[in-house]
N, C-alpha and C positions, 0 to 999 in steps of 0.2 A: 504493500500500500504506500509506504514511504517513497519507494522508487517511482511509482506512478505519479505521485504528487510532485516530484521534482523533474520528471521527464520533460514537460513542456519548457521549463526554464533551461534545461541542459540543451535541448534542441535549439532553443532561441540563441544561446551562447554560441553553439556551433554555427548557426546562420550568421551571427555577427562576425565570427572568426573568418568564415568564407568571404563575406563582404569586404572585411578589412584586408585580407590577403590578396584578393583580386585587385582592389583599388591600389594597394601599394605596389604590386607587381606591374600594374598598368603604368604607373608613374615611372618605375625603374626602366621599363621597356622604352617609354618615350624619351627618357634622358639618354639611354644608351644609343638610341637611334640618332639623336642629334649630335653625338660625339663625332669629331672629324675622322674621316676615313680616307685611306690612300686611294686616289683616283687611278683607274685603269688607264695606262698610257696606250693610245691607239697606234698600232704599227702601221696600219693603212686606214684610209678613209674611203671605204667602198661607197659607190653611189646608192642612194636610198630613194624609195618612193613612199610618200606619205599618203595614206588613204583617209579621206575625210568624208564620211557619209553625212548628208545634210537633210534636214526636214523642218522647214519653217524658219522664219527670221526671229529667233529667240533674242531676248535682250542681250546686248553685248556681242552679237555674232560677228560683226565686222572686226572689232578689236581682237576677239579671240582668234579668228582665222588669220588675221594679219600677223599675229605673233609667230605663226608657223611659217609665214613667208619671209621672215627676217632672221633665218637661221645662219649662224656663222659656220657654214659647212660647204665644202667645195662643190659638191654635185648632188643635187636632190631635185626630185620632181614632186609636185602636189597634184593629186587627183581628187576633185570634188565630185561627189555623186549625188544626184537629185532625181527623184522619181517623176517630177512634173515640171514642165517648162514654166508654168504659172506660179510655182512656189517662189515666194519672195527671197528665199535663200539664193536662188539662181542669180538675181541681180547683184547680190553681194559678191558671189563668186566671180561674175563677169567684171565687176569693179576691180577686184584684186588682180585679175588677169591684165587689165590695163595699167594698174599701178606698178606692177612688177613684171615688165616685159622681158627682163633677162632671166626670170625664173620660169622654168617649164611648168605651166599650170594648165591642166586639162579639166574640162567640165563635161562630165558624162551625164546625160539626161536619158533615163531608161526606166520605164514603168513596169517592167516585167516582175512578177511575183514568183518567188521560188519556195516559199514556205510561210509559216506564221510570223516569223521574226523579220519585220520590215528592214531593220538595219542590216541583217545578213543578206537579204535580197539585194539591197543597195550595193553591198560590198561585192557580191557575185557579179553584178552588172559592171562594176568599176574595174575589176581585176584585169580585164583584157587590155585596159589602157595603161597599166603599170609597166614601166620600161625597165625597172631594175629588179634584182633578185633579193635585195634586202627590203623588207616591207615594215612600215610603221603605221599602225592604225590608231587613231585618236578621235575621241568624241568632239562634238562641235562646241560644247560649252566650257572648254578649258583653255587656259592661257599658259604659255610657256616662254622661257627666256631664249636668247640666241644660242646658248650652249646646249639646248635640249637634245638635238639629234646626236651629237657626239657622245653625250653622257649615256643616253639610253641604248645606243647601238654598241657601245664599247664591250659589254660582256659577251656579245655574240662572236667576238674574236676566238673564243674558246669553242672547239667543236663539241664539247660536252654540254654546252648551253643551248637549249632549244627555243627558249622564249624569255623575254625581258618585259617586266611590267613596272608600274609606278604607283606609289601612294598619291593621294590627292588631298588637298586641304580645301574645305568649304569656305568660299568667300561670299559672305552675305551682303545683300543690299541693306538699306536702312530700316526696312520694315521689320517689325518684331517677329513676324512669321518666317521671314527669310533668315533671321538670326537664329531662331529656334531650329529651323531646318538644317542650317550649317552645323549647329551643335550636335545633331544626330551623327553626322560624319566625323567631326573632329573629336568628340568626347565619348562616343560609344563605339562606333564602327572601327575607326582607325586604331584606337587602343587595343581592340581585340586582335587586329591584324598584327600589330607590333608585338603583342605578347606571344602570339604564335611564332612570329619570326624570331623572337628572342630565344625560343626553345628549339629552333632549327626547322620549323615546319615551312614547306615551300608550296603550299596549296593555294595561296592567294594570287588571283589574276584579276586585274581591273581593266574594263574597256576604255578607261581614260587614256591608257597607253598600252599597246601590245606590239612588241617588236619581234620579228622572227624572219627566218629565211623562207623564200618561196618553196624550196624543196621540203622544208619541215611542214609547211601548210599542206602541200600535196600528200605527204606521208600520213597525215592525220585525217585524210579524206576531203580536204579542201573546205571551203566555206559551205558547200552543199551539205556536208555532214552535220552542220550546226543550224540548218535553216528553220527548224521547228523548236529550237531550245530557247527558253526564256533567258537563262544565264549562259549566253554563248561564250563569255569570257572564261567562266569556270570550267565549262565543258572543254574548251580549247586547252586549258592547263592540264586537265586530266588526260587528254589524248597525247599531249606532248610528253608528259611523264611516262605514259605507257610505251613510248618509243625509246625509253631509257635515257631521255634528255632532261636536263635540269631546268627549272623555272627560277629565274633570278629576280629578286625585288631590288630595283635600282634605287640608289639613295636620292635620285632626283625627285623633287616634289612638284607635282603639277597643281595648278590652281584651278579649282572648279567653281563656277559661279552659281549662286542660289538666288532665285527670284520668286520665292513663294509669296503669294498675295494674301492668303487667308488660311485658316485652320484646316479647311477642307482639302486644300492643295497639299498641305504638309502631310496630313494623315493619308491621303491617297497615295502619295509617293512612298511613304514609309511602310504602308501596308503592302505595297507591291514588293518592296525590298525584303520585308519580314517573311512574306509568303514565299519569296524566292529562296531565302535561307531555309525555310521549313521544307521546301521541295528537295533541296540539296542534302540536308542532314536532318531528317525528321526526328531521330532519337535525340540528337544534341539540342534541338529546338526546345524540347521540354525542360531542359536544365539550364537554358540560357538566362533564366532569371537571376542566376548567381552573379551575372555581370551588371545587374541593376543594383549597384552597391548601396546607394543611399536609401532607396525604399526598403531594401532587404534589411539594412541596419536598423531602420526605424521600427519595422515589424519585430525584429529580434529584441530591441530594447524595450518595446512596450510589453513584451511577455516576461522578460527576465528582470526588469527593474524592480519588481515587487518581491524579489527573492534574495535578500542578503544572505550570505556574502557574495552570491553569484552576481547580484546587481552591480557590485563594484567592478567585477571583471567586465560585465556588459557595458558599463559606462566607458571604461578605458577603450574597449574595442570600438564602440560607437564613435568616440572622439577621433580615434585613429582613422576610421573609415571616412568621416567627414573631412578631415584634414587631407587625406589622400585624394578624395573626390574633388576637392577644391584645387588640389595640385594638378589633377588631370585637366581641369578647366583652364588653368593658367599656363601650363607648360607649353601648349601649342601657340600661345599668344606672345611668348617671350621673344623680344627683338622683332616684333611685327609692327605694322603701322596702326594697330588699334590698341586702345587703352586696355590694360590688364583687367580692370574692374568694370568695364562697360556693361557686361551682361551677367555679372555675378548673381544678380537677383533672379535671373531666369533659370538657374540651375535646378531648384526644386521642381518647378513647372515642367522643365524639360524631362527630368527623370520620371515624373508621374505620367506624362504623355507617352513616354517610351513603354512603360508598363501596360498602359491601355492599348496601344497599338499591338504590342506582343500578344496580349490576351485576345484581341480581335482576330489576329492572324491565325490563331489555333482553330478557328471555326470558319470553314469555307475555303475555296481555292480560286476565287475570282480576283483578277487584278486589272487595273486600268493602266494602259500604256499609250501615251500620246493620243488620248481621246477615244481609244477603242477598248472594248472589254474582252478579256481572254479568260479561259479556264486553264489552270496549270495542272498537269497530270503528275502522277507519282514519280515518273521518270524525268521530270523537269521540262518536258516538252509542253507546248501550249496550243490551244485551239481557240480561234477567234469566235466570239459569240455575238458581237455587234460592232 
């Protein structure tokens, strides 16, 4: 009877310990990631084709695409792919063609559909225009510096490396919803990736940047093999590793813009990402609440605080968790152009919203992607329903 009376408090302290351990390790991983690393010296600078699938004139599109045209790299080509001549992104691509006449820029307009994933259909249509054997795919909503190409292609000098990808940092607009959306990436998603990286895991691949050889792409079945997958980047990483090749996380940090206008837009995007994670790792998804360090610590404290002397341990663990969670919030802002304390007050709301989206993601398999509704199957493929 005594054991049963104390069991909830013991479980609560265990939850607090898990929350504190995760938050502290996330901070350690972020700090280690930011430590200076020796850059790989390029022996040669092989020509590169950048593939940029476009759909719609999203905010900041011109500046984002222009950053790829300003690469400090001897020979590169850019291919913009658009499904419809009337798409406003087409005018932006044509404008850049005129602005950079010395840079080979091709605009491919092709409406053929090869599967449920519109981005992959676009890439299939674009690939024939690629002139070089080294390919770099990058999403349209990211910005890079002039050293981007040589940094992300450098690891491919090793024949053991099959694919290179990058982390990205969410760059919010001024709206509160944009800032909350960026915090999802910077303070929850990226810390998980870095923690896995710290322990040697090479499973992360982001569509913000994927660099690989044309021969590697052919060996994994080409883009056609990915045409119905929601998380085509993850699937590409799986197939590259199945070829016995490494997936390398480049130290280069891509900047991705967030322009969420309201709560509905935030939850729609995050629900799609959460359900994607659930499709990729359904068992792990049930335990992912351990990464919700602050809400988990609050629940643990509320149960254990009434049981001295366990309550003393609970308070210590709770304060450690809060300190580490705030450090996760601050560490990615260090030496950045935004104030460290600007969004500190949003941390509790951000974490509670994360719990709510996670809970919703456990029920249903429907996602919204660029205005269309899809059902995600257990194998990660998707089917359009509207």
